[in-house]
Biopython code that builds the backbone (N, CA, C, O; Angstrom):
import numpy as np
from Bio.PDB.StructureBuilder import StructureBuilder

atoms = [
    (1, "MET", "N", (-7.994, 15.701, -6.414)),
    (1, "MET", "CA", (-9.035, 14.574, -7.178)),
    (1, "MET", "C", (-8.528, 13.144, -6.656)),
    (1, "MET", "O", (-7.437, 12.582, -6.562)),
    (2, "ALA", "N", (-10.198, 12.760, -6.289)),
    (2, "ALA", "CA", (-9.578, 10.746, -5.707)),
    (2, "ALA", "C", (-10.201, 10.145, -6.610)),
    (2, "ALA", "O", (-11.029, 10.818, -7.224)),
    (3, "PHE", "N", (-10.054, 8.966, -6.925)),
    (3, "PHE", "CA", (-10.256, 8.092, -7.622)),
    (3, "PHE", "C", (-10.762, 6.990, -6.517)),
    (3, "PHE", "O", (-9.827, 6.802, -5.739)),
    (4, "PHE", "N", (-11.733, 6.312, -6.218)),
    (4, "PHE", "CA", (-12.350, 5.036, -5.885)),
    (4, "PHE", "C", (-13.201, 4.507, -6.470)),
    (4, "PHE", "O", (-14.242, 5.126, -6.692)),
    (5, "PRO", "N", (-13.008, 3.003, -6.972)),
    (5, "PRO", "CA", (-14.517, 2.251, -7.443)),
    (5, "PRO", "C", (-15.046, 1.598, -6.547)),
    (5, "PRO", "O", (-16.103, 1.075, -6.897)),
    (6, "GLN", "N", (-14.667, 1.370, -5.282)),
    (6, "GLN", "CA", (-15.458, 0.539, -4.525)),
    (6, "GLN", "C", (-15.379, 1.266, -2.847)),
    (6, "GLN", "O", (-14.412, 1.152, -2.095)),
    (7, "GLN", "N", (-16.978, 2.197, -2.463)),
    (7, "GLN", "CA", (-16.648, 2.490, -1.084)),
    (7, "GLN", "C", (-17.010, 1.725, -0.269)),
    (7, "GLN", "O", (-17.834, 0.831, -0.459)),
    (8, "SER", "N", (-16.220, 2.069, 1.155)),
    (8, "SER", "CA", (-15.739, 0.709, 2.197)),
    (8, "SER", "C", (-17.333, 0.746, 2.927)),
    (8, "SER", "O", (-18.110, 1.693, 2.808)),
    (9, "ILE", "N", (-17.570, -0.347, 3.595)),
    (9, "ILE", "CA", (-18.646, -0.704, 4.496)),
    (9, "ILE", "C", (-18.496, 0.110, 5.815)),
    (9, "ILE", "O", (-19.421, 0.348, 6.592)),
    (10, "PHE", "N", (-16.691, 0.656, 6.011)),
    (10, "PHE", "CA", (-16.632, 1.259, 7.152)),
    (10, "PHE", "C", (-16.211, 3.008, 7.015)),
    (10, "PHE", "O", (-15.696, 3.555, 6.041)),
    (11, "PRO", "N", (-16.640, 3.667, 8.392)),
    (11, "PRO", "CA", (-16.722, 4.998, 7.536)),
    (11, "PRO", "C", (-15.405, 5.476, 7.268)),
    (11, "PRO", "O", (-14.579, 4.684, 7.722)),
    (12, "LYS", "N", (-14.846, 6.537, 6.663)),
    (12, "LYS", "CA", (-13.758, 6.811, 6.498)),
    (12, "LYS", "C", (-12.812, 6.164, 5.894)),
    (12, "LYS", "O", (-11.654, 6.579, 5.913)),
    (13, "ALA", "N", (-13.142, 5.146, 5.321)),
    (13, "ALA", "CA", (-12.530, 3.825, 5.016)),
    (13, "ALA", "C", (-13.176, 3.937, 3.531)),
    (13, "ALA", "O", (-14.361, 4.148, 3.270)),
    (14, "VAL", "N", (-11.824, 3.693, 2.388)),
    (14, "VAL", "CA", (-12.302, 3.030, 1.417)),
    (14, "VAL", "C", (-11.225, 1.651, 0.678)),
    (14, "VAL", "O", (-10.262, 1.386, 1.397)),
    (15, "ALA", "N", (-11.307, 0.961, -0.401)),
    (15, "ALA", "CA", (-11.109, 0.036, -0.619)),
    (15, "ALA", "C", (-10.571, 0.607, -2.109)),
    (15, "ALA", "O", (-11.630, 0.977, -2.617)),
    (16, "CYS", "N", (-9.594, 0.860, -3.010)),
    (16, "CYS", "CA", (-8.846, 1.846, -3.677)),
    (16, "CYS", "C", (-7.930, 1.218, -4.206)),
    (16, "CYS", "O", (-7.140, 0.496, -3.598)),
    (17, "PRO", "N", (-7.945, 1.512, -5.873)),
    (17, "PRO", "CA", (-6.520, 0.945, -6.890)),
    (17, "PRO", "C", (-5.756, 2.146, -6.845)),
    (17, "PRO", "O", (-4.792, 2.089, -7.608)),
    (18, "CYS", "N", (-5.834, 2.991, -6.344)),
    (18, "CYS", "CA", (-5.272, 4.468, -6.789)),
    (18, "CYS", "C", (-5.803, 5.565, -5.629)),
    (18, "CYS", "O", (-6.983, 5.755, -5.334)),
    (19, "VAL", "N", (-4.688, 6.207, -5.074)),
    (19, "VAL", "CA", (-5.145, 7.413, -4.291)),
    (19, "VAL", "C", (-4.435, 8.049, -4.386)),
    (19, "VAL", "O", (-3.246, 7.815, -4.172)),
    (20, "MET", "N", (-5.068, 9.432, -4.863)),
    (20, "MET", "CA", (-4.377, 11.202, -5.512)),
    (20, "MET", "C", (-5.199, 12.026, -4.237)),
    (20, "MET", "O", (-6.423, 12.050, -4.111)),
    (21, "ASN", "N", (-4.226, 12.678, -3.348)),
    (21, "ASN", "CA", (-4.761, 14.675, -2.617)),
    (21, "ASN", "C", (-5.692, 13.721, -2.224)),
    (21, "ASN", "O", (-6.769, 13.679, -2.820)),
    (22, "VAL", "N", (-5.410, 12.808, -1.152)),
    (22, "VAL", "CA", (-6.744, 11.451, -0.215)),
    (22, "VAL", "C", (-6.648, 12.659, 0.853)),
    (22, "VAL", "O", (-5.485, 12.863, 1.202)),
    (23, "VAL", "N", (-7.652, 13.548, 1.480)),
    (23, "VAL", "CA", (-7.681, 14.636, 2.197)),
    (23, "VAL", "C", (-8.157, 13.822, 3.367)),
    (23, "VAL", "O", (-7.436, 13.693, 4.357)),
    (24, "ASP", "N", (-9.749, 13.083, 3.260)),
    (24, "ASP", "CA", (-10.321, 12.937, 5.139)),
    (24, "ASP", "C", (-10.316, 11.437, 4.706)),
    (24, "ASP", "O", (-11.519, 11.330, 4.467)),
    (25, "ILE", "N", (-9.910, 10.479, 4.499)),
    (25, "ILE", "CA", (-9.960, 9.411, 4.469)),
    (25, "ILE", "C", (-8.881, 9.341, 5.407)),
    (25, "ILE", "O", (-7.870, 10.041, 5.466)),
    (26, "GLN", "N", (-9.377, 8.062, 6.381)),
    (26, "GLN", "CA", (-7.982, 7.405, 7.578)),
    (26, "GLN", "C", (-7.668, 6.263, 7.465)),
    (26, "GLN", "O", (-6.655, 5.832, 8.015)),
    (27, "HIS", "N", (-8.552, 5.426, 6.644)),
    (27, "HIS", "CA", (-8.191, 3.870, 6.072)),
    (27, "HIS", "C", (-7.994, 3.741, 5.431)),
    (27, "HIS", "O", (-8.657, 4.545, 4.776)),
    (28, "LEU", "N", (-7.154, 2.958, 4.483)),
    (28, "LEU", "CA", (-7.155, 2.238, 2.892)),
    (28, "LEU", "C", (-6.628, 0.536, 3.152)),
    (28, "LEU", "O", (-5.777, -0.074, 3.801)),
    (29, "PHE", "N", (-7.563, 0.303, 2.342)),
    (29, "PHE", "CA", (-7.671, -0.850, 1.810)),
    (29, "PHE", "C", (-7.132, -1.777, 0.463)),
    (29, "PHE", "O", (-7.899, -1.878, -0.494)),
    (30, "PHE", "N", (-5.980, -2.354, 0.427)),
    (30, "PHE", "CA", (-5.583, -2.615, -0.718)),
    (30, "PHE", "C", (-5.700, -4.480, -0.789)),
    (30, "PHE", "O", (-4.768, -5.262, -0.604)),
    (31, "PRO", "N", (-6.869, -4.760, -1.050)),
    (31, "PRO", "CA", (-6.772, -6.081, -1.251)),
    (31, "PRO", "C", (-6.360, -7.153, -1.981)),
    (31, "PRO", "O", (-6.468, -8.306, -1.563)),
    (32, "HIS", "N", (-5.737, -6.768, -3.399)),
    (32, "HIS", "CA", (-5.154, -7.473, -4.276)),
    (32, "HIS", "C", (-4.361, -6.069, -5.613)),
    (32, "HIS", "O", (-4.286, -6.327, -6.815)),
    (33, "TYR", "N", (-3.949, -4.899, -5.093)),
    (33, "TYR", "CA", (-3.333, -4.062, -6.018)),
    (33, "TYR", "C", (-1.664, -4.516, -6.175)),
    (33, "TYR", "O", (-1.026, -5.408, -5.617)),
    (34, "PHE", "N", (-1.314, -3.607, -7.072)),
    (34, "PHE", "CA", (0.394, -3.351, -7.451)),
    (34, "PHE", "C", (0.498, -2.600, -5.963)),
    (34, "PHE", "O", (-0.472, -2.247, -5.293)),
    (35, "GLY", "N", (1.857, -2.446, -5.619)),
    (35, "GLY", "CA", (2.292, -1.657, -4.458)),
    (35, "GLY", "C", (2.152, -0.379, -4.733)),
    (35, "GLY", "O", (1.425, 0.067, -3.845)),
    (36, "LEU", "N", (2.496, 0.627, -5.607)),
    (36, "LEU", "CA", (2.137, 1.529, -5.907)),
    (36, "LEU", "C", (0.897, 2.532, -5.087)),
    (36, "LEU", "O", (1.239, 3.474, -4.373)),
    (37, "PRO", "N", (-0.359, 2.219, -5.283)),
    (37, "PRO", "CA", (-0.992, 3.071, -4.303)),
    (37, "PRO", "C", (-0.742, 3.020, -2.689)),
    (37, "PRO", "O", (-0.786, 3.998, -1.942)),
    (38, "ALA", "N", (-0.526, 1.952, -2.389)),
    (38, "ALA", "CA", (-0.086, 1.785, -0.864)),
    (38, "ALA", "C", (0.862, 2.615, -0.479)),
    (38, "ALA", "O", (0.717, 3.246, 0.568)),
    (39, "LEU", "N", (2.262, 2.790, -1.441)),
    (39, "LEU", "CA", (3.454, 3.457, -1.141)),
    (39, "LEU", "C", (3.130, 5.123, -1.137)),
    (39, "LEU", "O", (3.852, 6.043, -0.753)),
    (40, "GLU", "N", (1.465, 5.157, -1.840)),
    (40, "GLU", "CA", (1.180, 6.546, -2.404)),
    (40, "GLU", "C", (0.225, 7.197, -0.961)),
    (40, "GLU", "O", (0.123, 8.344, -0.527)),
    (41, "ALA", "N", (-0.383, 5.865, -0.494)),
    (41, "ALA", "CA", (-1.179, 6.169, 0.268)),
    (41, "ALA", "C", (-0.582, 6.535, 1.816)),
    (41, "ALA", "O", (-1.200, 7.082, 2.730)),
    (42, "VAL", "N", (0.825, 6.052, 1.810)),
    (42, "VAL", "CA", (2.145, 5.963, 3.293)),
    (42, "VAL", "C", (2.661, 7.338, 3.426)),
    (42, "VAL", "O", (3.144, 7.948, 4.380)),
    (43, "GLN", "N", (2.369, 7.724, 1.920)),
    (43, "GLN", "CA", (3.011, 9.446, 1.391)),
    (43, "GLN", "C", (2.268, 10.414, 2.122)),
    (43, "GLN", "O", (2.795, 11.214, 2.895)),
    (44, "HIS", "N", (0.766, 10.335, 1.831)),
    (44, "HIS", "CA", (-0.455, 11.073, 2.425)),
    (44, "HIS", "C", (-0.704, 10.596, 3.663)),
    (44, "HIS", "O", (-1.892, 10.760, 3.942)),
    (45, "ASP", "N", (0.228, 9.807, 4.967)),
    (45, "ASP", "CA", (0.058, 9.099, 6.284)),
    (45, "ASP", "C", (-1.362, 8.798, 6.544)),
    (45, "ASP", "O", (-2.150, 9.321, 7.331)),
    (46, "LYS", "N", (-1.518, 7.761, 5.638)),
    (46, "LYS", "CA", (-2.726, 7.053, 6.070)),
    (46, "LYS", "C", (-2.164, 5.757, 6.775)),
    (46, "LYS", "O", (-0.946, 5.582, 6.744)),
    (47, "LYS", "N", (-3.055, 4.745, 7.470)),
    (47, "LYS", "CA", (-2.999, 3.707, 7.710)),
    (47, "LYS", "C", (-3.308, 2.651, 6.644)),
    (47, "LYS", "O", (-4.447, 2.780, 6.195)),
    (48, "VAL", "N", (-2.536, 1.548, 6.068)),
    (48, "VAL", "CA", (-2.326, 1.304, 4.836)),
    (48, "VAL", "C", (-2.665, -0.234, 5.440)),
    (48, "VAL", "O", (-1.985, -0.789, 6.303)),
    (49, "ILE", "N", (-4.071, -0.900, 4.688)),
    (49, "ILE", "CA", (-4.283, -2.378, 4.977)),
    (49, "ILE", "C", (-4.255, -3.129, 4.150)),
    (49, "ILE", "O", (-5.261, -3.007, 3.451)),
    (50, "CYS", "N", (-3.099, -4.501, 3.557)),
    (50, "CYS", "CA", (-3.376, -5.157, 2.464)),
    (50, "CYS", "C", (-3.452, -6.454, 2.627)),
    (50, "CYS", "O", (-3.379, -6.987, 3.734)),
    (51, "SER", "N", (-3.604, -7.074, 1.545)),
    (51, "SER", "CA", (-3.453, -8.440, 1.282)),
    (51, "SER", "C", (-2.567, -8.993, 1.943)),
    (51, "SER", "O", (-2.182, -8.373, 2.934)),
    (52, "ARG", "N", (-1.890, -10.422, 1.627)),
    (52, "ARG", "CA", (-0.910, -10.850, 2.315)),
    (52, "ARG", "C", (-0.042, -11.148, 0.433)),
    (52, "ARG", "O", (0.188, -12.339, 0.222)),
    (53, "LEU", "N", (0.134, -10.728, -0.071)),
    (53, "LEU", "CA", (0.898, -10.608, -1.042)),
    (53, "LEU", "C", (2.395, -10.075, -1.067)),
    (53, "LEU", "O", (2.811, -9.116, -0.417)),
    (54, "ALA", "N", (3.142, -10.888, -1.954)),
    (54, "ALA", "CA", (4.475, -10.488, -1.996)),
    (54, "ALA", "C", (4.628, -8.946, -2.126)),
    (54, "ALA", "O", (5.171, -8.394, -1.169)),
    (55, "VAL", "N", (4.279, -8.264, -3.038)),
    (55, "VAL", "CA", (4.460, -7.020, -3.426)),
    (55, "VAL", "C", (4.010, -6.138, -2.444)),
    (55, "VAL", "O", (4.487, -5.008, -2.541)),
    (56, "PHE", "N", (3.058, -6.367, -1.324)),
    (56, "PHE", "CA", (3.134, -5.851, -0.205)),
    (56, "PHE", "C", (4.312, -5.704, 0.845)),
    (56, "PHE", "O", (4.688, -4.761, 1.541)),
    (57, "ASP", "N", (4.587, -6.529, 0.744)),
    (57, "ASP", "CA", (5.907, -7.245, 2.113)),
    (57, "ASP", "C", (7.238, -7.085, 0.988)),
    (57, "ASP", "O", (8.366, -7.134, 1.481)),
    (58, "GLU", "N", (7.124, -6.918, -0.325)),
    (58, "GLU", "CA", (8.387, -6.232, -1.012)),
    (58, "GLU", "C", (8.212, -4.919, -0.422)),
    (58, "GLU", "O", (8.898, -4.766, 0.589)),
    (59, "ILE", "N", (7.597, -4.067, -0.706)),
    (59, "ILE", "CA", (7.892, -2.740, -0.285)),
    (59, "ILE", "C", (7.829, -2.337, 0.822)),
    (59, "ILE", "O", (8.369, -1.241, 0.972)),
    (60, "GLY", "N", (7.311, -2.844, 1.837)),
    (60, "GLY", "CA", (7.546, -2.887, 3.712)),
    (60, "GLY", "C", (6.475, -2.524, 4.080)),
    (60, "GLY", "O", (6.368, -1.610, 4.899)),
    (61, "VAL", "N", (5.310, -3.228, 3.501)),
    (61, "VAL", "CA", (4.232, -2.864, 4.658)),
    (61, "VAL", "C", (4.236, -3.848, 5.948)),
    (61, "VAL", "O", (4.559, -5.031, 5.852)),
    (62, "PRO", "N", (3.845, -3.239, 7.159)),
    (62, "PRO", "CA", (4.554, -4.113, 8.243)),
    (62, "PRO", "C", (3.371, -5.550, 8.046)),
    (62, "PRO", "O", (2.243, -5.451, 7.563)),
    (63, "LYS", "N", (3.933, -6.674, 8.503)),
    (63, "LYS", "CA", (3.291, -7.785, 8.589)),
    (63, "LYS", "C", (1.783, -7.889, 9.072)),
    (63, "LYS", "O", (0.856, -8.538, 8.587)),
    (64, "GLN", "N", (1.842, -6.640, 10.716)),
    (64, "GLN", "CA", (0.656, -6.740, 11.076)),
    (64, "GLN", "C", (-0.865, -5.955, 10.395)),
    (64, "GLN", "O", (-1.996, -5.827, 10.865)),
    (65, "CYS", "N", (-0.152, -5.480, 8.905)),
    (65, "CYS", "CA", (-1.099, -4.591, 8.099)),
    (65, "CYS", "C", (-1.156, -5.631, 6.694)),
    (65, "CYS", "O", (-1.496, -5.252, 5.573)),
    (66, "LEU", "N", (-0.841, -6.676, 6.972)),
    (66, "LEU", "CA", (-0.805, -7.385, 5.828)),
    (66, "LEU", "C", (-2.043, -8.640, 6.130)),
    (66, "LEU", "O", (-1.699, -9.512, 6.928)),
    (67, "ILE", "N", (-3.055, -8.719, 5.694)),
    (67, "ILE", "CA", (-4.167, -9.511, 6.085)),
    (67, "ILE", "C", (-5.385, -10.723, 5.423)),
    (67, "ILE", "O", (-5.592, -10.692, 4.210)),
    (68, "ASP", "N", (-5.722, -11.182, 5.812)),
    (68, "ASP", "CA", (-6.493, -12.045, 5.006)),
    (68, "ASP", "C", (-7.761, -11.578, 4.538)),
    (68, "ASP", "O", (-8.630, -11.737, 5.396)),
    (69, "PHE", "N", (-8.152, -11.081, 3.524)),
    (69, "PHE", "CA", (-9.953, -10.046, 3.943)),
    (69, "PHE", "C", (-10.575, -11.107, 4.162)),
    (69, "PHE", "O", (-11.397, -10.558, 4.896)),
    (70, "ASP", "N", (-10.882, -12.102, 4.161)),
    (70, "ASP", "CA", (-11.927, -13.657, 4.317)),
    (70, "ASP", "C", (-12.140, -13.152, 5.532)),
    (70, "ASP", "O", (-13.327, -12.840, 5.629)),
    (71, "ASN", "N", (-11.544, -12.929, 6.494)),
    (71, "ASN", "CA", (-11.076, -12.994, 7.963)),
    (71, "ASN", "C", (-11.218, -11.647, 8.280)),
    (71, "ASN", "O", (-10.448, -10.692, 8.177)),
    (72, "PRO", "N", (-12.939, -11.821, 8.894)),
    (72, "PRO", "CA", (-13.244, -10.486, 9.577)),
    (72, "PRO", "C", (-12.045, -10.169, 10.801)),
    (72, "PRO", "O", (-11.555, -9.058, 11.004)),
    (73, "ASP", "N", (-11.868, -10.837, 11.201)),
    (73, "ASP", "CA", (-10.851, -10.737, 12.911)),
    (73, "ASP", "C", (-9.879, -10.016, 12.417)),
    (73, "ASP", "O", (-9.616, -8.895, 12.852)),
    (74, "GLU", "N", (-9.180, -10.638, 11.364)),
    (74, "GLU", "CA", (-7.690, -9.992, 11.124)),
    (74, "GLU", "C", (-7.552, -8.271, 10.378)),
    (74, "GLU", "O", (-6.673, -7.409, 10.357)),
    (75, "LEU", "N", (-9.225, -8.427, 9.724)),
    (75, "LEU", "CA", (-9.364, -6.945, 9.275)),
    (75, "LEU", "C", (-9.661, -6.181, 10.590)),
    (75, "LEU", "O", (-9.235, -5.030, 10.689)),
    (76, "LEU", "N", (-10.416, -6.782, 11.687)),
    (76, "LEU", "CA", (-11.189, -5.363, 13.072)),
    (76, "LEU", "C", (-9.015, -5.208, 13.528)),
    (76, "LEU", "O", (-8.509, -4.087, 13.474)),
    (77, "THR", "N", (-8.194, -6.354, 13.879)),
    (77, "THR", "CA", (-7.209, -6.299, 14.602)),
    (77, "THR", "C", (-6.651, -5.178, 13.690)),
    (77, "THR", "O", (-6.569, -4.105, 14.288)),
    (78, "ALA", "N", (-6.261, -5.149, 12.451)),
    (78, "ALA", "CA", (-5.437, -4.393, 11.910)),
    (78, "ALA", "C", (-6.317, -3.059, 11.856)),
    (78, "ALA", "O", (-5.653, -2.131, 12.319)),
    (79, "LEU", "N", (-7.355, -2.728, 11.521)),
    (79, "LEU", "CA", (-7.982, -1.488, 11.556)),
    (79, "LEU", "C", (-8.072, -1.185, 13.034)),
    (79, "LEU", "O", (-8.640, -0.102, 13.177)),
    (80, "GLU", "N", (-7.701, -1.774, 14.276)),
    (80, "GLU", "CA", (-7.659, -0.847, 15.710)),
    (80, "GLU", "C", (-6.293, -0.883, 16.011)),
    (80, "GLU", "O", (-6.136, -0.988, 17.227)),
    (81, "LEU", "N", (-4.867, -0.822, 15.162)),
    (81, "LEU", "CA", (-3.717, -0.389, 14.893)),
    (81, "LEU", "C", (-3.852, 0.980, 15.154)),
    (81, "LEU", "O", (-4.700, 1.652, 14.568)),
    (82, "PRO", "N", (-3.091, 1.444, 15.981)),
    (82, "PRO", "CA", (-2.902, 3.129, 16.386)),
    (82, "PRO", "C", (-2.371, 3.738, 15.585)),
    (82, "PRO", "O", (-1.397, 3.023, 15.348)),
    (83, "GLY", "N", (-2.266, 4.862, 14.751)),
    (83, "GLY", "CA", (-1.547, 5.683, 14.187)),
    (83, "GLY", "C", (-1.961, 5.256, 12.874)),
    (83, "GLY", "O", (-2.934, 4.545, 12.625)),
    (84, "THR", "N", (-0.720, 6.001, 11.638)),
    (84, "THR", "CA", (-0.478, 5.469, 10.426)),
    (84, "THR", "C", (-0.076, 4.477, 10.441)),
    (84, "THR", "O", (-0.098, 3.749, 11.433)),
    (85, "THR", "N", (0.618, 4.046, 8.841)),
    (85, "THR", "CA", (1.421, 3.127, 8.553)),
    (85, "THR", "C", (2.864, 3.436, 7.707)),
    (85, "THR", "O", (2.836, 3.970, 6.598)),
    (86, "ALA", "N", (4.179, 3.014, 8.401)),
    (86, "ALA", "CA", (4.756, 3.254, 8.017)),
    (86, "ALA", "C", (5.577, 2.036, 7.902)),
    (86, "ALA", "O", (5.729, 1.142, 8.734)),
    (87, "LEU", "N", (6.181, 2.185, 6.478)),
    (87, "LEU", "CA", (7.231, 1.027, 5.748)),
    (87, "LEU", "C", (8.214, 0.932, 6.461)),
    (87, "LEU", "O", (8.890, 1.906, 6.793)),
    (88, "THR", "N", (8.512, -0.589, 6.905)),
    (88, "THR", "CA", (9.631, -0.956, 6.878)),
    (88, "THR", "C", (10.983, -1.169, 6.335)),
    (88, "THR", "O", (11.991, -1.671, 6.833)),
    (89, "ARG", "N", (10.738, -0.661, 5.192)),
    (89, "ARG", "CA", (11.836, -0.679, 4.050)),
    (89, "ARG", "C", (11.780, 0.475, 3.541)),
    (89, "ARG", "O", (10.689, 0.840, 3.101)),
    (90, "GLN", "N", (12.962, 1.394, 3.453)),
    (90, "GLN", "CA", (12.948, 2.752, 2.469)),
    (90, "GLN", "C", (12.658, 2.386, 0.990)),
    (90, "GLN", "O", (13.258, 1.489, 0.397)),
    (91, "PRO", "N", (11.639, 3.196, 0.418)),
    (91, "PRO", "CA", (11.488, 2.811, -1.464)),
    (91, "PRO", "C", (12.684, 3.574, -2.219)),
    (91, "PRO", "O", (13.351, 4.601, -2.086)),
    (92, "TRP", "N", (12.597, 2.744, -2.875)),
    (92, "TRP", "CA", (13.447, 3.564, -3.669)),
    (92, "TRP", "C", (13.172, 4.958, -4.690)),
    (92, "TRP", "O", (12.018, 5.165, -5.063)),
    (93, "THR", "N", (14.097, 5.735, -5.045)),
    (93, "THR", "CA", (13.893, 7.028, -5.694)),
    (93, "THR", "C", (13.703, 6.519, -7.208)),
    (93, "THR", "O", (14.049, 5.383, -7.535)),
    (94, "TRP", "N", (13.310, 7.147, -7.828)),
    (94, "TRP", "CA", (13.073, 7.322, -9.129)),
    (94, "TRP", "C", (14.385, 7.145, -9.824)),
    (94, "TRP", "O", (14.491, 6.372, -10.775)),
    (95, "GLN", "N", (15.625, 8.016, -9.257)),
    (95, "GLN", "CA", (16.839, 7.359, -9.686)),
    (95, "GLN", "C", (17.445, 5.895, -9.909)),
    (95, "GLN", "O", (17.916, 5.236, -10.836)),
    (96, "GLN", "N", (17.174, 5.755, -8.553)),
    (96, "GLN", "CA", (17.323, 4.174, -7.954)),
    (96, "GLN", "C", (16.613, 3.298, -8.997)),
    (96, "GLN", "O", (17.277, 2.393, -9.503)),
    (97, "THR", "N", (15.510, 3.445, -9.323)),
    (97, "THR", "CA", (14.698, 2.577, -9.763)),
    (97, "THR", "C", (15.454, 2.591, -11.196)),
    (97, "THR", "O", (15.695, 1.457, -11.611)),
    (98, "VAL", "N", (15.878, 3.658, -12.036)),
    (98, "VAL", "CA", (16.020, 3.819, -13.741)),
    (98, "VAL", "C", (17.525, 3.451, -13.661)),
    (98, "VAL", "O", (18.138, 3.086, -14.665)),
    (99, "GLN", "N", (18.138, 3.563, -12.365)),
    (99, "GLN", "CA", (19.756, 2.675, -12.377)),
    (99, "GLN", "C", (19.332, 1.468, -12.732)),
    (99, "GLN", "O", (19.522, 1.002, -13.856)),
    (100, "ALA", "N", (18.575, 0.722, -11.565)),
    (100, "ALA", "CA", (18.543, -0.285, -11.443)),
    (100, "ALA", "C", (17.785, -1.227, -12.555)),
    (100, "ALA", "O", (18.131, -2.399, -12.709)),
    (101, "THR", "N", (16.799, -0.671, -13.267)),
    (101, "THR", "CA", (16.684, -0.863, -14.574)),
    (101, "THR", "C", (17.573, -1.132, -15.713)),
    (101, "THR", "O", (17.520, -2.197, -16.327)),
    (102, "LEU", "N", (18.687, 0.158, -16.112)),
    (102, "LEU", "CA", (19.344, 0.272, -16.992)),
    (102, "LEU", "C", (20.729, -1.117, -16.799)),
    (102, "LEU", "O", (21.324, -1.794, -17.638)),
    (103, "ASP", "N", (20.774, -1.075, -15.760)),
    (103, "ASP", "CA", (21.638, -1.748, -14.771)),
    (103, "ASP", "C", (21.406, -3.935, -15.403)),
    (103, "ASP", "O", (22.083, -4.811, -15.941)),
    (104, "ILE", "N", (20.084, -3.754, -14.856)),
    (104, "ILE", "CA", (19.567, -5.380, -15.683)),
    (104, "ILE", "C", (19.529, -5.164, -17.137)),
    (104, "ILE", "O", (20.193, -5.996, -17.753)),
    (105, "LEU", "N", (18.889, -4.208, -17.916)),
    (105, "LEU", "CA", (19.275, -4.421, -19.535)),
    (105, "LEU", "C", (20.619, -4.166, -19.831)),
    (105, "LEU", "O", (21.006, -5.114, -20.514)),
    (106, "ARG", "N", (21.547, -3.343, -19.658)),
    (106, "ARG", "CA", (22.782, -3.614, -20.209)),
    (106, "ARG", "C", (23.512, -5.073, -19.614)),
    (106, "ARG", "O", (24.479, -5.449, -20.275)),
    (107, "LYS", "N", (23.209, -5.742, -18.674)),
    (107, "LYS", "CA", (23.751, -6.800, -18.357)),
    (107, "LYS", "C", (23.172, -8.117, -18.965)),
    (107, "LYS", "O", (23.731, -9.207, -19.082)),
    (108, "THR", "N", (21.531, -7.629, -19.431)),
    (108, "THR", "CA", (20.962, -8.499, -20.349)),
    (108, "THR", "C", (21.490, -8.596, -21.912)),
    (108, "THR", "O", (21.709, -9.508, -22.710)),
    (109, "ALA", "N", (21.600, -6.710, -21.910)),
    (109, "ALA", "CA", (21.927, -6.849, -23.723)),
    (109, "ALA", "C", (23.301, -7.531, -23.694)),
    (109, "ALA", "O", (23.631, -8.105, -24.732)),
    (110, "GLY", "N", (24.067, -7.550, -22.754)),
    (110, "GLY", "CA", (25.388, -7.686, -22.834)),
    (110, "GLY", "C", (26.463, -8.442, -23.481)),
    (110, "GLY", "O", (27.639, -8.192, -23.218)),
]
sb = StructureBuilder()
sb.init_structure("model")
sb.init_model(0)
sb.init_chain("A")
sb.init_seg("    ")
for serial, (resi, resn, name, xyz) in enumerate(atoms, 1):
    if name == "N":
        sb.init_residue(resn, " ", resi, " ")
    sb.init_atom(name, np.array(xyz, "f"), 0.0, 1.0, " ", f" {name:<3s}", serial, name[0])
structure = sb.get_structure()
């Protein structure tokens, strides 16, 4: 089951804050959400197009997939990119995330 609050004007494309079990969607747009939906979409081998927010850069969305959604030419260029999106950085595992969080908490509680 997938949750898509806004249907896109593009065929087989959605603007969505949450992606779960995506089957027949070819492009996913993330104008202004957190990075987890983009990470999940990449795991489902989807093309991801995001706003130029630091969170998407931090998780490794390629520069050519980071656009200004007010500029239709940038959107068209991103849509024409071949293939699916591959991150430029390896996402942390849950274990790495937990360890980094614990390290910060221990340092802060010091």
